[in-house]
C-alpha angles and dihedrals in degrees: 000000000000112000123203120186110201090200087071105022131048129246087242090059091047094050093045090053090050093047091051088063090070091073100033116014103204098143117042100169121060131182118199116199129194099009089166094190095302116166132246096016113173095001125165098015118170107177138074095269133149113219121185114192109198102208142003122336127207131218124339098003111178092005117170090013119179123184097337128115111223123184124190111202092203138017127326128216131226120324101014109180091006111178091001112176103189143336130063131294118185126186112196091196133028129317127218124227128312096026110182092000112184091356115165103196148342128070129286117194120190108186093192129034129315121213130224124327096018106178095009109180091354111182106194107327123130115228124189118186118191092200134025134312130221132238124308094018114168090018107175089354107178105185140350134057132284117197119190117188093186131034131315125224129229125311096017112190097005111185089001121184118188105322118121121229126199120189127182099187136041125315114215092206141329123244128232114307094003116123138169113261132194120272107233127184092266091056093048089052092047092049093046090054092050093049091048092051090050093048093236120142108220136130112247090211089068093064132087124214127228130188146151122304086205092224093126093057095081134053111236117199092211088066096046093114090060095059 
């Protein structure tokens, strides 16, 4: 295991070493000590690496991730796993706002709570939150699945496209064009698989499903004055 201590080495040195593994993977397991909330840790990875960050991470940790498995043993700042393409990012604590923003694929697991705009403009990523999410989560979410094992803040799923949202707890309010939808057997199976992948023990039958009413897809002349 390759150990990097950010008290003595820079984030730039860490990331360069991780990026070098894309062309010649000589070190698959990495341990990052003393992250101390530094920003952009383990960004832009494109190799089957395992990166354990022992402490809190700052902004944009594991952004643009491809293939790698990144675990934050603490909290993560704004934009964790932003624009992730594949792989796994796990936050053992809480995540700040805009977790997995614009992410195209992979799985983000936040074992604690996630703040506002979790999954904003998500484009195919799967997100499982063990706690609650803040307001405007899944805003303009285009594809993928968001699972919330706690409560959801106001305007959940505002201007939603085709992403699926599952919430176990209370929803403060739904955003424009987001409605509750029936939970069929296929959705229960899908949710069970997501919870198992995330390592979270919850009963899929306790969740409700939300999705797009598809009313914003089409221009309606009667509403022209509102545009």
